[in-house]
N, C-alpha and C positions, 0 to 999 in steps of 0.2 A: 643949691643942688648938693645932695649928699655925696661924700667921697666914697667911691666904690671899694677903696682899699682900707682894710682894717688889719692891724697887727696886734697879736696877743702873745704875751709870755705865757707859756703853758706850764702850769704847776700841778695839774692833775688831768687824768685821762677823760674826765667827763666834759672837758672843754673842746674836744675835737674828735673827729672820726678817724680812727686808726687806719681804716681802709683808704680814706682820702689822703691821709698822710703818707701811706706806703706808696701811693702813686707819684709822690714827689721824689722818692729816693732812687738812687742808682739801681739799675737792674741787679737782682739777686739780694738786695738788702731789704729787710722788713723790720718793723717794730717788734722788739722782744719785750713782752710784758714785764718780766722781772727787771731786766736791765733798764728799760725805759722808765719805769717807776723810780728806780734808784737814781737815774740821771736827773729827772725833773724834780726829785725830792731833795736834791742837794742845792744849798744856797750858792755854791761855787760853780754851778752849771746853769746855762740858760738855753731854752728852746723857744724860739719865736716862730710863730706861724703867721703868714700873710694870707688873708682871705680877700678875694676879689669878688664882690657881690655875693658874699657868703660862702664861696667855694675856696677850698685850700688851693693856693696858687704858688706858694713858696715857703721856704723855711730857712732858719739860720740857727746853728748851734755855736755856743761859745763856752769858754772855761775861764774862770777867775783864777789867776796864778798868784798865790801868796808869795811875797818876797821877804827877805830878811833885812833889807836895808831901808833907808828913809823913803824910798819910792813906794813902799807898802805893797802894791799889787799892780798887775797888768792883766789884760784880757787877751786870750788867744781866740780869734774868730776862727773856729775850726772848720765850719762848712756852711756854705750858703748855696741854695738851689732854688731856681724858679722854673716851674713847669713850662715846657716849650710853648704852650698855648697862651701864656701870660707874659712872655718876655717883651722887653722894650716898652714897658709901662711905668718904669721907675720903682718896681717892687724890690729889686735887689738893693738899690740905693736906700730905699725906705727902711729895709731890714737892717742895713748897716747903721743908719741913724739911730734905730732903736737899741742896737747893741752898744753904741757909743753912750747913749743916755744911761743904760744899765751899768756900764763900766764906771761912769762917774758916780753913780749911786753906791757902788760897792767899793769905792775908794781907789780905783785904778787910775793911773795917769797916762796909760797908753793902751790902744787896741792894735793888735798886729795879726797878720794873716800871711800864709805862704801860698804861692801859686807858681805855675810854670809860665815862663815867658811866652811859650807857644800858645797859651790859652788866652787868645786875644780878647774874647768876650769878657773874661774875668778881669783882665788887665784894664780894660776900658771902664768896667763897672767900678773897680776899686779907685781908679783915678777920678772918675766923676763924683765919687762920694768923698773926695778930699784926701784920699790916701797919697802918701809920699813913698816912692820907691827908695828903699834904703839898702845900702850895701849890695850893689849889683854883683852878680856872680856868686852870691851866697849859696852854699850847697847844704841840703838837709841830709843827715845821716840817720838811718833807721836800724834799730836792733830788734829783729823779730824774736819774740819770746815763744810764740806758738806758730810753727810753720803752717798749720791748718787754717789760720785766719789771715785776713788781709791786713 
């Protein structure tokens, strides 16, 4: 039996439907042609899309962060999302496995992600994918450079 789940790293826009991708994003966010091409064109960024029976079902974005020490690099798993109609099928976990493979390929020794303790679904997914909660109580500080953007 064929696996209904296929995951692709997107390197150009001919590989996916932008309309279908936009359905995966949080309300109010859409693919911007210029920024999107810049994102997927960089070797230090990764966009993975999960397709369930050929339909866009989830995505993950990540950034390779170059270091100056012997660790060389690490990867920030920036965002992962699975459409509500496709949840609880292992798609999020499979996307995390793909980013872990990519991180190894680009010389990173760690993948990390931030989430809120109250986001129980995310906490469960990260745990099921082998994640280890590090430094409980860590706080993220944000410096907004343009108050008009999120």
